[in-house]
C-alpha positions, 0 to 999 in steps of 0.5 A, spaced: 425 667 378 426 661 382 422 664 387 416 665 383 417 658 380 416 655 387 410 658 387 407 657 382 410 649 383 407 650 390 400 653 387 400 647 382 400 642 387 395 644 392 391 646 385 391 638 383 391 636 390 384 638 391 381 636 384 384 628 385 381 628 393 374 628 390 376 624 383 378 618 384 376 613 387 371 618 391 367 620 385 365 612 382 364 610 389 359 617 390 355 615 384 354 608 386 352 610 393 346 615 389 344 609 385 347 611 379 347 605 374 354 603 371 352 607 364 351 613 368 357 613 373 361 613 366 358 619 363 359 622 371 366 620 370 367 623 363 363 629 364 370 633 367 374 631 362 368 633 356 369 640 360 377 639 358 376 638 351 372 644 350 374 648 355 382 649 355 383 652 347 378 657 350 382 659 356 389 659 354 387 664 349 383 669 354 389 668 358 393 671 353 389 678 352 385 677 360 393 675 363 394 669 367 393 671 374 385 672 373 385 666 369 388 662 375 384 665 380 378 663 377 380 656 377 383 655 383 376 659 386 372 653 382 377 648 386 375 651 393 368 651 392 364 646 387 367 640 392 363 642 397 357 641 391 357 634 391 353 634 397 347 636 394 347 632 388 342 626 389 341 624 381 345 623 375 343 629 371 345 633 378 352 629 379 354 630 371 352 637 371 356 638 378 363 635 374 361 639 368 363 645 372 369 642 376 372 641 370 372 648 368 378 648 374 382 644 370 381 646 364 384 654 365 389 651 370 392 646 365 394 650 359 394 657 363 399 654 368 404 651 363 403 658 359 405 662 366 412 658 367 413 658 359 413 666 360 418 667 367 423 661 364 429 662 359 428 659 353 434 654 354 431 652 361 423 651 359 424 644 357 426 642 364 422 648 367 416 645 366 417 638 367 418 640 373 412 644 374 408 638 371 412 633 376 409 638 381 402 637 379 403 630 378 405 630 386 398 632 387 395 628 383 398 621 387 397 625 393 390 627 393 387 619 390 391 616 396 389 620 401 381 621 398 382 613 398 385 613 405 379 619 408 373 616 404 376 609 408 376 612 415 370 617 415 365 616 408 365 622 403 364 628 408 371 628 409 375 627 402 370 633 400 371 638 405 379 636 404 379 638 397 375 644 399 381 646 403 387 644 398 383 648 393 383 654 398 390 653 399 392 655 392 387 660 391 391 664 397 396 662 393 394 665 386 391 671 389 398 673 391 400 675 384 401 681 380 396 683 375 398 681 369 392 683 364 395 685 358 389 688 354 383 691 355 377 687 356 373 689 349 370 683 346 371 685 339 379 686 339 378 680 344 376 675 339 380 678 334 387 677 337 383 670 340 383 668 332 390 671 331 393 666 335 387 660 334 389 662 326 397 661 328 397 655 331 391 651 327 396 652 321 403 650 324 403 643 322 408 641 327 404 644 332 398 640 331 402 634 329 406 635 337 398 636 340 396 629 336 402 626 339 401 628 346 394 625 345 396 618 342 402 617 347 395 619 353 391 614 349 396 609 350 397 611 358 389 610 358 388 603 355 394 602 361 390 605 366 383 601 364 385 595 362 392 593 365 389 591 372 383 587 368 389 583 365 394 582 371 388 580 376 385 575 370 392 572 371 392 571 378 396 577 381 393 580 387 391 587 388 396 590 392 401 587 387 396 591 382 396 597 386 404 597 386 404 596 379 401 603 378 404 606 383 412 604 380 409 606 374 407 613 376 413 614 380 416 612 374 414 619 371 415 623 376 421 623 378 424 622 371 421 628 368 425 633 370 431 629 368 428 628 360 426 636 361 433 637 362 436 632 356 431 635 351 434 642 353 441 639 350 439 634 346 433 636 343 426 634 343 425 630 338 429 624 338 427 624 345 419 624 343 421 618 337 424 614 343 419 615 347 413 612 342 417 607 340 419 604 347 412 604 349 410 601 343 414 595 345 411 596 352 404 596 350 405 589 345 410 586 350 404 587 357 399 581 355 404 576 354 407 576 361 404 573 367 410 574 373 409 580 376 416 581 377 416 582 368 410 586 369 413 590 374 419 591 369 415 593 364 411 599 367 417 602 368 419 601 361 413 604 360 414 611 365 420 612 362 417 613 355 412 617 358 417 621 361 421 622 355 415 624 350 410 628 354 417 632 358 419 634 350 412 635 347 410 640 352 417 644 351 417 643 343 409 647 344 412 653 347 418 652 342 414 652 336 409 659 337 410 666 338 411 669 346 403 671 345 400 665 343 403 661 349 395 660 352 392 658 345 398 654 343 397 650 350 390 650 350 390 647 344 395 641 346 390 640 352 384 640 348 387 635 343 391 630 349 384 631 353 381 627 346 386 622 346 387 620 353 378 620 354 378 616 347 383 611 350 379 606 355 373 607 351 376 604 343 380 599 347 374 596 351 371 595 344 377 591 342 379 587 347 371 585 348 372 582 340 379 580 339 383 579 346 388 582 350 394 581 345 390 583 338 388 588 342 394 590 345 397 590 339 393 595 336 396 600 340 402 598 340 403 599 332 399 606 332 405 608 337 410 606 333 407 609 326 406 615 331 413 616 331 415 615 324 410 621 322 412 625 327 420 624 324 416 625 318 413 631 318 416 636 325 421 640 324 422 644 330 424 651 331 431 653 332 430 656 339 
């Protein structure tokens, strides 16, 4: 089992490395190079997330019926081919279309990869192993963004797009090695009926929906920090390398602690950990716009990274705890869809709030949202015993 788990983590690393090599900071700069105005660039950046919003539930449910392997192969094929199509984009429309189809790969791999891990691990280690898998995908994301920026600086847009395709090819090679796990035939009527049954189970489960909402709120906060901490830090006099270090410290903290937090959630329960993470994150959001020194902001983003690790390692495992095995894919699809809605909403809504109210009231509103979410979660969610 450890070999299987190592392989899926390696596949996840290369898949997300491929995706982020051609994502940030490459795509916004490429759109700018094509002469697109800022509002069009915003649509280009958001296009792949919109695919995730509409595609994750379907892909997760399809994997419950058609098998994990075929879905992961499709995702890795997209990650291999789509980066080379960016060379043919010459307008906002063509670039948005490519981004939509590129997002199809992540819409599949997100829920299906997690469901595959849930299939192969014992229930009493689910939090630890799911968090370790997520950490491997986050490592791919970190490496992709750093390497993409370096390749862009070194040799222009050709190199990050080609490197993205090569990394996708490695992930595809790994995906093709899995044994076939087709669970049912390809008759569409029974397939749709099974999908509907899974969605009804998931959609009628208040605990699953509430846990998904908590993850969305957590990523709403992450989106706010991602979008507006750089602007705030620049406004109070921090240098660019210091701002970059803040983000490296925050993501590195989350990455390093997720496996440990997953293990702790296996031992001591998901619910207390989620509540603690939300409260910690809320307090950090409130405090950020009151600090002006690099040292204190660095301390705050470390605590924020811990809070994200606390919450997200437990929510991913709790989703699996709350549903039947044959509906793992559908559950993680619903989970990923609601997460994407939150992640996309954060920067957009924060832009309006901060523009009209300023940083301190704006961040305080999101602080209150996190703390209120922890109270609702405490009251409404009753985890099923493993």
